[in-house]
C-alpha positions as CSV (number, residue, x, y, z in Angstrom):
1,M,115.7,116.6,116.3
2,T,115.0,113.1,115.0
3,L,112.7,112.3,112.1
4,R,110.7,109.0,112.6
5,H,109.6,107.4,109.3
6,V,107.0,104.6,109.5
7,V,105.7,102.7,106.5
8,M,103.4,99.7,106.3
9,W,102.8,97.6,103.2
10,K,99.9,95.3,102.2
11,L,101.2,93.0,99.5
12,A,98.8,92.4,96.5
13,S,99.3,88.6,96.3
14,T,96.4,86.5,97.8
15,D,98.6,83.4,98.0
16,E,100.0,83.2,101.5
17,A,103.2,81.4,100.6
18,E,103.9,84.0,97.8
19,R,103.2,86.9,100.2
20,A,105.6,85.4,102.8
21,D,108.3,85.0,100.2
22,Q,107.8,88.6,99.0
23,A,107.8,89.9,102.5
24,A,111.1,88.1,103.3
25,R,112.7,89.5,100.2
26,I,111.5,93.0,101.0
27,K,112.8,92.7,104.6
28,A,116.2,91.6,103.4
29,G,116.4,94.5,100.9
30,L,115.3,97.1,103.4
31,E,117.8,95.8,106.0
32,A,120.6,96.7,103.7
33,L,119.8,100.4,103.9
34,P,121.5,101.3,107.2
35,A,124.9,100.3,105.7
36,V,124.5,102.9,102.9
37,I,122.5,105.7,104.5
38,P,124.6,107.1,107.4
39,E,121.7,109.4,108.6
40,I,119.8,106.3,109.9
41,L,119.9,106.2,113.7
42,R,117.4,103.3,114.3
43,F,115.9,100.8,111.9
44,E,113.5,98.0,112.3
45,V,111.6,95.9,109.7
46,G,108.9,93.5,110.8
47,V,107.0,90.9,108.8
48,N,103.5,90.0,109.9
49,S,103.1,86.6,111.5
50,L,99.3,86.7,111.7
51,P,97.7,86.3,108.3
52,A,94.5,88.0,109.3
53,N,96.2,91.3,110.1
54,E,95.9,94.2,107.7
55,F,99.5,94.8,106.6
56,D,102.3,92.4,105.7
57,V,105.5,94.4,106.3
58,V,106.3,97.4,108.5
59,L,109.3,99.7,108.6
60,V,110.1,102.0,111.6
61,S,113.2,104.1,111.2
62,D,114.7,107.2,112.9
63,F,116.9,109.6,111.0
64,A,119.2,112.3,112.1
65,A,117.9,115.8,111.1
66,L,119.1,116.4,107.6
67,R,120.1,119.8,106.3
68,R,118.3,119.0,103.0
69,A,115.1,117.8,104.7
70,P,112.9,120.5,103.2
71,R,113.9,119.3,99.7
72,A,113.2,115.7,100.8
73,R,109.8,116.6,102.0
74,E,109.1,118.2,98.6
75,G,110.1,115.0,96.8
76,G,113.5,116.4,95.7
77,V,115.7,113.9,97.5
78,V,115.0,110.2,97.2
79,H,117.7,107.6,98.0
80,P,117.6,105.0,95.1
81,L,117.6,102.1,97.6
82,G,114.6,103.6,99.3
83,R,112.5,102.3,96.5
84,L,112.8,98.7,97.6
85,G,109.2,98.4,98.7
86,P,106.6,96.4,96.8
87,R,105.3,97.7,93.5
88,S,101.7,96.7,94.1
89,G,99.3,96.5,96.9
90,R,98.7,99.3,99.5
91,R,101.2,101.4,101.4
92,R,100.7,103.7,104.3
93,G,103.3,106.1,105.7
94,L,103.9,108.6,108.4
95,N,106.8,111.0,109.1
96,A,107.0,112.6,112.5
97,S,109.4,114.7,114.5
98,V,110.7,113.0,117.7
99,P,111.7,115.7,120.1
100,G,114.6,114.9,122.4
101,A,115.4,111.6,120.6
């Protein structure tokens, strides 16, 4: 079974140029994760190109089922590079099982 992890960020800055710069830096940092986390099967990071939309950055990733997944769901396993998201603003996330993927 595959675990799909989706996260959307709304950056706190109200300055459009600053938000675009922050989003680009976050995207570059997140895109480094597949090289260091072998369980990643699919990984996409998108930056919003429409300023009126609700969120600025979105991550969609699929992971191989992990033997330690129960601990991860309880907050016991957090990869240090997984904390690359913005420190302010809003964040929404979803984890779902993807049967047959």
